C-alpha positions in Angstrom: 18.3 60.9 81.3 15.0 60.0 82.6 13.7 58.9 79.2 17.1 56.3 79.1 16.5 54.9 82.6 12.9 54.5 81.3 13.8 52.6 78.4 16.3 50.3 80.4 13.6 49.4 83.0 11.4 48.4 80.5 13.7 46.4 78.9 14.9 44.8 81.8 10.8 43.9 82.3 11.1 42.2 79.4 14.0 40.2 79.8 12.9 39.1 82.7 9.4 38.0 81.9 11.2 36.1 78.9 13.5 34.4 81.3 10.2 32.9 83.2 8.7 31.7 80.4 11.8 30.0 79.1 12.7 28.6 82.8 8.4 27.3 82.7 8.9 25.9 79.5 12.0 24.4 79.4 13.1 23.6 82.8 9.3 22.3 83.8 8.1 21.1 80.8 5.3 23.5 80.7 3.4 23.8 77.6 4.3 27.0 75.7 1.0 28.8 75.7 1.1 28.7 79.5 4.4 29.6 79.7 4.1 32.8 77.5 0.8 33.7 79.6 2.8 33.3 83.0 5.5 35.7 80.9 2.9 38.2 80.2 1.5 37.8 83.5 4.9 39.0 85.2 5.8 41.4 82.7 2.3 43.3 83.2 2.8 42.7 87.0 6.3 44.5 87.0 4.8 47.5 84.6 1.8 48.4 87.2 4.6 48.0 90.0 6.7 50.4 88.3 3.9 52.7 87.8 2.9 52.9 91.0 6.1 53.4 92.3 6.8 56.5 90.2 3.4 57.9 90.9 4.4 57.6 94.5 7.9 58.9 94.1 6.6 62.0 92.2 3.2 62.8 94.4 6.3 63.2 97.3 8.4 65.4 95.2 5.4 67.4 94.5 4.3 67.3 98.0 7.7 69.0 99.3 7.8 71.2 96.5 4.1 72.9 97.5 5.6 72.8 101.1 8.4 74.9 99.7 6.1 77.3 98.0 3.8 77.8 101.1 6.6 78.8 103.3 8.1 81.3 100.6 4.8 82.5 100.3 3.8 83.6 103.8 7.3 85.0 104.1 6.2 86.9 101.8 3.1 87.8 103.3 5.0 88.8 106.6 7.8 90.9 104.6 4.7 92.9 103.0 2.9 93.3 106.0 6.2 94.7 107.6 6.5 97.1 104.7 3.0 98.1 105.1 3.6 99.4 108.1 6.6 100.9 107.7 5.1 103.1 104.4 1.9 104.0 107.1 4.5 105.1 109.4 6.1 107.2 107.0 3.0 108.7 105.5 2.1 109.7 109.2 5.5 111.4 109.7 5.0 112.8 106.6 1.8 114.3 106.7 2.2 115.6 110.5 5.0 117.5 108.7 3.2 118.9 105.9 0.5 120.3 108.4 3.0 121.7 110.7 4.7 123.4 107.6 0.9 124.4 106.4 -0.1 126.2 109.8 3.3 128.2 109.6 3.1 129.2 105.7 -0.5 130.1 105.9 -0.6 132.9 107.9 2.4 134.4 105.9 0.3 133.8 102.6 -1.9 135.4 103.7 -0.2 138.8 105.0 1.3 138.3 101.7 -1.4 138.7 99.8 -2.5 141.8 102.0 0.3 143.5 101.3 0.0 142.5 97.8 -3.4 144.2 97.5 -1.8 146.8 99.1 0.6 147.7 96.9 -1.8 147.1 93.8 -4.3 149.8 95.4 -1.4 151.9 95.9 0.2 151.9 92.3 -3.6 152.4 90.7 -3.7 155.4 93.3 -0.6 156.6 91.9 -1.3 156.4 88.4 -4.9 157.8 88.8 -3.1 161.1 90.0 0.2 161.0 87.8 -2.5 161.3 85.0 -4.6 163.5 86.5 -1.3 165.8 86.8 -0.3 165.0 83.2 -4.0 165.9 81.6 -4.0 169.2 79.5 -5.9 172.0 81.2 -9.9 172.0 80.3 -9.4 168.7 79.2 -12.8 166.7 81.3 -11.5 163.8 83.1 -12.4 160.2 81.7 -15.1 159.1 83.5 -15.3 155.4 85.1 -16.0 152.6 83.3 -19.3 150.4 84.1 -18.8 147.5 86.6 -20.4 145.8 83.6 -17.2 146.7 81.1 -14.4 147.1 83.8 -11.2 149.6 82.5 -7.7 149.5 83.5 -7.0 153.0 84.8 -3.3 152.3 85.4 -2.5 150.1 82.0 -4.2 151.1 79.1 -5.0 147.9 76.5 -2.7 147.6 74.1 -4.2 147.5 70.5 -4.1 144.1 69.0 -2.3 144.0 66.3 -3.9 143.3 62.9 -2.5 139.6 62.6 -4.2 138.5 66.0 -7.1 140.1 65.3 -7.8 139.3 61.5 -11.6 140.6 61.8 -12.2 143.1 64.4 -12.1 146.9 64.0 -9.5 149.0 65.6 -11.8 151.5 67.7 -12.0 150.3 71.2 -15.6 149.4 72.3 -17.4 152.6 74.0 -20.0 151.2 76.2 -22.5 153.5 77.8 -23.6 151.3 80.7 -27.2 151.2 82.1 -27.7 155.4 82.2 -30.0 155.0 79.0 -32.4 152.7 80.7 -33.0 155.3 83.4 -35.8 157.1 82.5 -37.4 153.9 80.8 -39.6 151.2 82.1 -39.4 147.7 81.2 -42.0 147.7 78.9 -40.4 150.5 76.8 -36.7 148.9 77.1 -38.3 146.1 75.9 -39.9 147.7 72.8 -36.3 149.6 72.4 -34.6 146.4 72.2 -37.2 144.8 69.7 -37.1 147.7 67.6 -33.3 147.5 67.3 -33.5 143.3 66.8 -35.8 144.1 64.1 -33.6 147.3 62.6 -30.7 144.7 62.7 -28.8 146.7 65.4 -27.7 144.2 67.5 -23.9 144.3 66.8 -21.3 141.5 67.3 -18.6 142.2 68.7 -15.2 139.9 69.5 -12.6 140.0 72.1 -9.7 137.4 72.6 -8.9 134.7 74.6 -4.8 134.6 75.0 -2.4 131.7 76.1 -0.6 132.5 79.0 2.2 133.3 78.7 2.8 133.4 75.5 -0.1 135.9 74.8 -1.2 133.9 71.2 -4.7 134.1 70.6 -6.0 130.7 70.5 -9.7 131.9 70.5 -12.3 134.8 70.2 -15.8 135.5 72.4 -18.5 137.0 70.3 -20.3 139.7 72.6 -23.7 141.1 71.7 -24.0 145.0 72.0 -26.9 147.4 71.5 -26.8 150.2 69.1 -29.3 153.0 69.6 -30.7 155.1 67.3 -28.4 157.9 68.9 -25.1 155.7 67.6 -24.7 154.7 71.9 -23.4 151.2 72.3 -25.2 149.7 75.4 -23.5 146.3 76.7 -25.5 142.9 76.5 -25.3 142.8 80.7 -27.4 145.7 80.8 -30.6 144.1 78.3 -30.3 140.9 78.4 -32.7 140.2 81.5 -34.7 142.5 80.4 -34.9 140.8 76.7 -35.1 137.0 78.0 -38.6 138.5 80.3 -39.9 139.4 76.9 -38.6 136.8 75.2 -36.6 138.5 72.7 -33.5 136.0 73.0 -34.2 133.4 71.1 -34.6 136.2 68.1 -31.3 137.9 69.0 -29.3 134.4 69.6 -30.7 133.7 66.3 -28.9 137.0 64.8 -26.0 135.7 66.9 -25.3 132.6 66.0 -25.8 133.1 62.4 -23.1 136.0 62.3 -20.6 133.6 64.4 -20.9 131.2 61.7 -19.8 133.6 59.1 -17.2 134.9 61.2 -15.7 130.8 62.2 -15.9 130.7 58.2 -13.5 133.8 57.7 -11.3 132.6 60.7 -10.5 129.7 59.3 -9.6 130.9 56.1 -6.1 132.3 57.8 -6.2 130.0 60.9 -7.9 126.6 61.7 -6.4 127.1 65.3 -8.3 130.0 66.3 -11.8 129.1 67.5 -14.9 130.9 68.7 -17.1 131.1 72.0 -21.0 131.9 71.2 -23.2 132.8 74.0 -26.5 131.4 74.1 -29.4 132.0 76.6 -30.9 129.3 78.2 -34.4 130.3 76.9 -33.0 129.2 73.4 -32.9 125.8 74.3 -36.6 125.9 75.3 -38.0 127.8 72.2 -39.4 124.8 70.4 -40.0 126.9 66.9 -36.7 128.8 67.0 -33.9 125.8 68.1 -35.7 123.0 65.6 -34.1 125.4 62.8 -31.4 126.0 65.1 -30.3 122.4 65.5 -31.1 121.7 61.4 -28.7 124.8 61.1 -26.1 123.5 63.1 -26.4 119.9 61.9 -25.7 121.7 58.1 -22.2 122.9 60.0 -21.3 120.4 61.7 -17.9 120.6 60.0 -17.0 124.1 61.8 -17.8 122.1 65.5 -14.0 122.0 66.1 -14.0 125.8 65.9 -17.2 126.7 67.4 -18.3 126.5 71.2 -21.5 127.2 72.5 -20.9 129.1 76.0 -23.9 129.0 78.7 -23.6 130.5 82.2 -23.0 128.6 85.5 -26.5 129.9 86.9 -28.0 129.2 83.8 -27.0 125.3 83.5 -27.8 125.4 87.4 -31.3 126.1 86.6 -31.4 123.9 83.0 -34.3 120.9 83.0 -34.7 117.9 80.6 -35.7 120.0 77.9 -32.1 122.0 78.3 -30.3 119.0 78.9 -32.0 117.2 75.8 -31.0 120.1 73.5 -27.7 120.0 74.9 -26.9 116.5 73.9 -28.6 117.3 70.4 -26.0 119.8 69.8 -23.4 117.2 71.2 -24.8 114.6 68.8 -23.2 117.1 65.7 -20.1 117.8 67.3 -20.1 120.8 69.3 -18.9 121.4 72.6 -19.7 123.7 75.5 -18.2 126.2 77.8 -19.3 127.8 81.3 -18.9 131.6 82.1 -19.7 134.0 84.6 -18.6 131.8 87.3 -19.7 132.7 90.8 -18.0 129.8 93.3 -16.4 127.0 92.6 -18.9 124.8 93.5 -17.8 122.5 90.1 -18.4 119.0 89.9 -16.1 118.5 86.6 -17.2 115.1 85.9 -20.4 115.9 85.3 -19.5 118.8 83.0 -17.4 116.7 80.8 -20.2 114.0 80.1 -22.1 116.8 78.9 -19.3 117.9 76.6 -18.1 120.7 78.5 -14.7 121.4 77.4 -13.8 124.9 78.8 -14.8 126.7 82.4 -13.8 130.7 82.4 -13.7 132.1 86.1 -13.1 135.4 86.8 -8.9 135.6 88.1 -10.6 137.9 91.4 -12.2 134.4 92.2 -9.5 132.1 91.5 -7.0 134.4 93.6 -9.8 134.8 96.2 -8.5 132.7 99.3 -11.6 133.7 101.5 -14.1 132.8 98.4 -12.0 129.5 97.5 -12.2 128.4 101.3 -15.8 127.8 101.1 -15.8 125.4 98.6 -14.5 121.9 98.0 -11.9 122.6 95.3 -8.8 124.4 96.0 -7.9 127.1 93.5 -4.5 125.6 93.0 -5.9 122.4 92.4 -9.0 123.7 90.0 -7.0 123.8 86.5 -5.4 120.1 87.3 -8.9 118.5 88.3 -10.6 120.1 85.1 -7.7 118.9 82.6 -7.9 115.0 84.2 -11.5 115.1 82.8 -10.9 116.7 79.5 -11.7 120.6 80.3 -9.4 123.7 80.2 -9.5 126.5 82.5 -9.6 130.1 81.2 -9.0 132.7 83.8 -11.2 136.1 82.5 -11.7 139.7 83.4 -7.5 140.1 83.7 -6.8 143.3 84.3 -3.2 144.0 85.4 0.5 142.2 85.0 0.1 141.1 88.4 -2.8 139.1 88.0 -1.1 137.3 84.9 1.8 136.3 87.1 -0.4 135.0 89.9 -2.7 132.9 87.5 0.7 131.1 86.2 1.3 130.1 89.8 -2.1 127.8 89.2 -1.6 126.7 85.9 -4.2 128.6 84.3 -3.6 128.4 80.4 -5.4 130.5 78.9 -6.9 134.3 79.5 -9.0 136.7 78.7 -9.7 140.5 79.5 -9.5 144.1 78.9 -5.1 143.9 79.6 -4.8 142.0 76.3 -7.5 143.9 74.3 -11.3 145.1 74.9 -14.3 143.8 72.5 -14.0 145.1 69.3 -16.5 145.2 66.7 -16.6 143.2 63.9 -15.9 144.4 60.1 -18.8 144.4 58.0 -16.9 142.7 55.1 -16.5 139.6 57.9 -20.4 139.2 57.7 -21.0 140.0 54.1 -24.0 137.9 52.7 -25.0 137.2 56.4 -28.3 139.1 56.4 -30.0 138.5 59.6 -32.6 135.2 60.0 -36.5 135.8 60.0 -37.9 135.6 63.6 -39.5 132.4 64.6 -42.1 133.0 66.8 -45.9 131.1 67.2 -47.2 134.4 65.6 -45.3 133.8 62.7 -45.1 130.2 61.9 -44.6 130.9 58.0 -41.3 132.0 59.1 -40.2 128.6 59.1 -39.9 127.9 55.2 -38.4 131.1 55.0 -35.5 130.8 57.6 -35.2 127.3 56.0 -34.4 128.8 52.7 -31.7 131.1 54.5 -30.3 127.9 56.0 -29.5 126.5 52.7 -28.4 129.2 51.1 -26.2 130.7 54.7 -24.9 126.7 54.6 -23.7 127.4 50.9 -21.9 130.6 50.8 -18.7 131.6 53.1 
């Protein structure tokens, strides 16, 4: 419509200009050239007037539209302010209601927790009495397990099926405790540990990590045990500190890591969904002679990075320096990921751990369920699993010893569990380590071992 009106106006202006020229030529006897110039001037004047008139009309319409838009924006701002005020008022009332409800529920929850603890103690006492009354006459009473390897008195750990523990033997881990070292000084203990390492008597044990509540084996944790000449089994917690001070941990970790690689290869033949946690001491990361070959071996086996996770204690991680973090970064560049265990408090920074390629955090079940301990932390135990998950880290509840603990952990959204309830650590079958001879030691006094170890790395990488 606008286009037709513009054409009509243009035609009219041309006719008017032509009429003016005709009147000048025929009526006033003006020469044709002058009449044409006047007609053209009239046409230009009318065109300019029409353009200016259209521009003024459009400007007026645009101004009206801008004014309407400004009024609409102001009205919308007032509505948003009113909505914000109402939302703030509702949030304030909700927070007050929640705080009042929490204040009323917390004492009840604390009392229920205390009653639950009393009930568990009573159940354990009754079970112990029943075991004592039901034991045959003349049978000696079973000694209590050491704190480093707790056992369940009222509910023995079930034997793991062959399909779930393809590499573990059926006999349980008979840990003797620290009594073996009572009559020995630190030098004698160190010499004993060194002799056991040289004689290849540092055995590898596996303990499953299962999904909750399905209890399907998802990982295994590799644990080291020292076997004495008399056949006694000593857990790592009783000799690691002395071995670390004696500078033996790189050698022990050396054997453990090479065996773990063999175990992972055997596990992948059965299921690629099962991984392995391998404990590594902090001193191994700073040992320049060993770690260089260690990293070389891991680069040769980077295909196993998705199934092999290196594990460090919380105390060791907090004491890491630049050298340790550089070693972690080198392993992470090969695709390997890390786990933190032996957590003693919940002062954890998930973002920092995720940035350093930590993908698992193991927290003892007693620590998660201890309200007094978690009250001193910035993280509530109920929110820990969700907070870690937002940073790509899975929470594993460890040292689980009874069914009631599993039920409580499920309320905390814990997806994985580990402990004597599911299975104690069991020694690895000999056939799983076939061809995995202990690697030569790398020490400043034995630099020639570097070439030997390199040959061993190449042979190990091509085997399995």
